[in-house]
N, C-alpha and C positions, 0 to 999 in steps of 0.2 A: 117158338122160342122157349129154353129151358129157363123152369120156373125159379125168379131171383128172393130172395127173404132177403130185407133187411132191417135194421133196428131204425125204429121212427122214435127219436127224442118227444116227441108230440105226445104220441100217445104213450109210450114206455115200453114197447113192445116189437117182437121181431115182427114184420109183415108181410107178406107179397107183394112183389112191386107190379104195379100197372102203372103206364105212362100217360100222361094226359094225351100224348097225340099218338097214336101206334108206329111203332117202329122209329120212334124219335124221342131223345131223354133230353132236360134241360136241366141245366144245374147253374147255380150260382156259391161262387165260394168269398166270403170276407177277406180279403186283403191285407196288403201293410203298409202301415202307414211310412213311407221311406225317409227317415229321418235320424238312422245309422243301418251301418254294416245288417245284414241280416243273418242270425244264429241258428245253430241246427233246432231247433223249435220252430222256427218258420219254416223249413225245409218237409218238416215233416208233412205238414198239411199241402203241401204243395206236391209232394211225391205220393201220397196218399191218393189224392184227388186223379193225378196221373193215370193211376191203378186202376181206378175205379170206372175214369174214363174209358181207360184200353180194355177192359172187362165188359161193358156196355156194347163196345164196339164187336167185342168175340162176340155178343149174344147176338148180335146183327141191327143194332141200334144205331141210327146217326145223332151223335153227341154235340150240342150246342153247350159251350160251356164257358160261363162268363165270371171274373175274377179284377174286383176293385183294385185302385189305390186311393187310398186317401191321402193325397197331395195337396190338401189345404187342412194345419188342426195346430193345435196349442204348441208341440213338441217340435213341430218342422218349424214353428216361427222364432221359437227358442237356439234351434241348430243355426238357422240361419243368421241370427245377430250373432252366436259364436264365432261361425265360418268368415263373415263377413261378406256375405253374398245371398243373393233372393232367395225369396220360399222356393221359387221356381227351379231356382239353379239345385238349390239341395234335393228336393222331389225327384228330379230329372238324374241327376249322381246316384241317389241312390237306390232308385226303382232300377236302372241301368245296372248296378251291381248285381240286384234282385234277381234280375231275367237272367245274365251272366250265369250265377251259382245253378240257378235253376236248371237251366240249358247242360249246364256243365254233370248235373246227376240226373242227366238224359231223361227229363221231363218233356214231354211237348205241350208247347206253353200254350194258356188258354186266353182267349179275346179280352184281353186288358181295359179295363174303362177308367177315367180317372174324373175324379171328383168336378174339376173344376173346367172342367168342358160341357159340365152336363147340369151348369146350376140352370138352366131354363124348369130342367124339369123338377129339380128340389123345388125349385119359386112356387111353380105351379101345384106341386102336391100341399106342401105346408099351405096354400091360399087356399085349397079347398079342404083341409082342414080347419083350418079358422072360418072360411064360411059356413061349416056344417055344424059349427059349435063344440066341434072335437079339441078348438085350440084356442089360446088368449092370446093379447099383444099388450108388453108390459113395456114401456120405458124403448119401444125396438127389439126387442126379445118377443120370442115368441114360443111358448108352453105348449106342450102336448098334455091336456087334463086326461090322468088316468082315471077317475071314479066315473068317466064319459065311455069308459069300453068294460061293461061288466065282466069280459070273460081272463080280464089283465090277471098274468100269473099262471094261465096253462101251461105253457112251456116249461116253464123250471116247476111248477109244481107249489107254488109258495102264495098264499096268503098277500093281500097289501098290510096286512098288519103286520106279520113277518118279514114282510120287506123294510117294512119302519122301523123295525125292530133291527135287526141283523143288518141292515145296508147302510153302508156309510154315504151318506145325501148331503150333498152342499148345502150349508141354510142358507136359505134366499127370502126374507119374508115379503117378496113380492109374486110369491109363486099360492098359487091357492091352496095347495098341499102338496109337503116333504117329497113325495115321491113323484110327482109331475115333472116332465124334463124338457130340455131345451128342443126345439127342434131349429131354430135361427137365432143367431148370438149376435146382437147389435157390435158396429165395430169399435175398435179403441183405438185410440190417436197408434199413426206409425204402423197398424198393421194392416194385411192385404183385406179389400173389401167390394163387397159386390151389391149392385143398385138392387133392392128390393120395394116392395110396397110398404115396406115397415122402416124403411131408409136404409142405410147402406149396413152389410154386415156381411156373415159366414152364415154356412148350417152349422146345426146339432152335428155330433159323432153318428146317430142313429138314422138318420133322415135319408142318409147318402144312399145306405144299401139297401132301404127299402125303393127310394128314386130310380136308382141303378137297374134291380134285379128285375122291377117292374115293367124300366124302359124297354129293356135287349131282352128279355124273355117272358112278357107279360105275364098277365093275373093267374093263380093257381100251375107255376111253374114246376116242373118236376124234385130236384131238390134240392136244399138249402143247408151250406156246408160249413163250417168252421170248428175253432177249438172249441172245448168242453167251458174253457175260462168266457165265452163270450156268450152261453145260454143266459145269461145273469150279470147285467141288465139288457145288454143290446141285444141279443137275438127277440127275448120278450118283450122292449118298446118297439120289434121292426114291427112284429106280427098288431102291436097294439094299434099305430099310428098306420100301419100298412090295411089291414082287414076294417078300420073304421073309413080309410080314404076308399076302400073300393062295397060299403057300405054293408060288408059281410057277405055279397052274392057270391063270393067265390075265396075259396083259402088261399091265406097269400103263398103261401107253398105248400107241398102235399107232405113231403116226407124231411124231416130234421136228420142232418148225420153230423156227427161230433167226434172229433179226434182227441184224445188225450195227449197230455201234455208232457214235453221231455223235460227229465227233472235230470238236477245235478245236485250230488249229497241232498237229497228228498226237497230239494226246493224249485218250484218250476224256474224253466228259464224265463228270464225277462229282462228286457233292458232296461227299466226302470229300476232294478235292484243290483242290476249289476252282476247277477247270476246267469254268465251268458257263455257259450262256445261258439264265438263266430266260424259262420261255416267258410270263410275264406281261409282263416287258419288251419281249421281241419281239414281243406283239400291241400295245403300244404305238405300234411304227416300221412294221408291215406288216399289212394283211387278213389274218385267220386264212388267208382261202382260201387267199393266197399261199404262207401256210405251207406247208398240205395240200399243196399242189401240189409244194411246196419237197422235203417229204419222198418225195413219190413219184417223184421224176425217175430215182432208179437203185433197182436191182433190190433185194428189203428184204434178202437175205442179204449185200450188199455194203457195207460202210465208208461211212458219206454224212461229207463232210469240209463243217465248218459254216463258210461267210462269208457275208459280208454282200453282195456282189457274186453270189453264185451265187443269194444270196432277189433280189435286182434284176434277173438272169436270167427267174425265175421269176416274176417280177411282170409284164414286160414279153412275157414269152410266156403268162401268162393273159390278159395285155389283148388282145394279139393273136388270141385264140381266142373272147374275148369280144367284139371286134368284128364279127368274120366272123359269128358268133349273131346280133347287134343288129341289122347291115348284111342278113341274110339276111330277117330277121322284117321289115325294113322294107320290103323290096321285095316281099314278098307280101304287105302291108298295103296295098300301093300297086296292087299287078295284082289283086289278089283274092283269098281261100281257093280251095286247090287240095288236090286231095287225092293223101296222100303217094307218089311212086314210088321205090319203094326199090332200083330197080335198079340206079341208080350208084353208092349207097351199101354194099351187099352185098357186095364186096369189103371194104370198111374196118371192116366188120363184123364179117366172117369172118378177118380180120388180129389185129382186136383180143381178139376168142374166142379166138384159138390163142394167144397172148403170154398171157393172162391163164391158161389153161388149162396153161399150161406153168411149173409152181409161181409162179402170180400175178405175172408179169414186168410190171409197172408200165413200165415203163422202156419195154420195146415195146410196150404199150400205147398209151404218148403218140404214141410214133411215127406209128400209126395214126388218132391224132386229128389228130395235123395235116396228115395226109392229106385228111381229111374237110374240114379249114379250107383246103386248098389248091384244092379244087373246088369250094368254095362261092363263094372268092375268084375264080377262075375266068368262074364267071357271072358274078359281081356287076361284073365290071373289064373283062370283054369285050362290047362293046354288042352285037355280032349275036346272042351267046348271052344276053346279059339279055333280048332283044328276043322269042326264040323262044315259041312258044305253050305248049312242055311244060317252060319253065325253072320255072315256080310249083312244078309238080307234083315235079322234079328236088330242087328246094332243101329243098321241105318235107322231102323224103327225108330229105333231109343233114341240117338242121336235126335234127329227130328223131334221127337214129345220132349226132349231137354232142352231144342232151341226154343219152341212155339213157350215153353212156360216161362224159361228165364229172362229170355229179349223182350219176346210177343207183347207179352201178358205184364211179365214184371218188372220189365222196361231195365234188367242188367244185363251188361256186354256178355258173352262169356269169351271174347278176346281180351287178352291182357294188354294193358296201355304200351306203346309204341318202344318208352322208354325203359320199362319193365322187362319186354321182349329182348331189348339190345344188352343190358344188363345180364339177361340169361344167357343170351349167344355167347357174351365176352366168357361167361364161367364156364359155359361146355367145352368154346374152342381151345381153351388153358385144358381142360380135362384129354382132349382129344389130341391137343398137340405132343404133353405128357405120354400120353400111351403109345402113341406109335413112335416115339424117344425109346419108350422102351422096347417096344419090339425091334427097333434097328440094331438097338444096344443086344439083343440076343440074337439077331443077324436073321430077323424074320424078315425080309427084306419085299417079299410078293405082298403081305400081306398089310406092311406100311407103304408100299408105292398103290396099293389098292384102297384102303383110305387115302390116300391124295388125290385118286381119280375118279373114288364117287363124290369126294365134295366138290371139285372140279364140275362133276356133270351137274350138282347143286347149285354153281355158281358160286364156290368160295374155294380161293386159291391159297395154296401153302405154298410159300416160299423159302424155300432152304437157304442159309449162309453158314459160315464161319460163325456169327454171331448168336445162331440159332435158328429156330422156324418161326416166321409172324405169317398170318394169316389176311386176307381181306376178300369184301366180296367184288366180283367182275364185274364192272361196268356196262 
């Protein structure tokens, strides 16, 4: 397997990737709290991780990817009250929408796990932390005592003093230290609750991901992923409670991968601030493949500035790639099939591989894509090259490389959607009918009839009448 280098937030360095088990990679990503429609920022993470998983498979790994739904939370409870439905119905409604949006963007879905279906694992983890002296109980609430974990802050690089000064920590005089965080919350009247050794309640936010990732992937799994906004406090707290639970015999996760936020007018997209572009609205304006392409135009760790102008640029770029791909195949159909000659494409394949092996750099990978497009267009637009006997074999190699890069690895379809194809065909046939009418006006009946006959052979029927010419696809 080729060496893959990835940036590890934990060590703040680029490191060669070495899996826990040879030939296998285990990944966990913090998922959605399903209480509103997903926005573009949510989609960046799931698209990034889909490409990461696809690339691991290209390197020969078997991928086990788990992502959670936090399907009980203060926000879900508020939304349930607003909509007059249960918290379960709220979570199911918005989880389903998220899955539909992800699938529309070409995402191969991970294994989704839900908090409410794994309460036993969460309670067991909290109980051991209490038994081992890392956590304490106050009035049915359970808190993790940060001072009991000396390495607290190693992911974010902050000291406890810096955290106390810089973080907005909820004031609770019952806590031993201001930075201690909740593992279990005592039930409030009218809220969903589960039985526990400390009374009815529900989990704190941080414990959920620790319990679920350890249950489904085991200790020292390969990659823990999430947005950069989760580094502190969420992921910092995950490490503390998980490695205390494991008695530090093994690391909680080996590599930490964080993607940058999607920003709108320099502000991070967030449902809490209302600075969002719902993905469902955007899908009505742009083809999902265009949105996916846009999300991959910068390196995953770089913040992505949302702008409709940039989506228009992504649309134009994808059209350029698709046009080269379609024209290339049209020439092959005209000249006859040929065995692919990969020699011309090989340098660009290696350029693409190098980009993906260097921390999944999709921006550089797309540069290699356009080198392939340039080579295809050169052969199509240069008559002496198009006529050469070896051009079909070279084109076949380039087209295969382009399809592998775009569809297999990046997950961006090279086929225009049916609606777009239909619209293009309508426009084309309007032009063909106008050209044919001009030929007949010039009394070039043989050419006009040839157009009619050629179209008929393709399954498109022209029907002349005193009112003009119409067309239809033969059944």
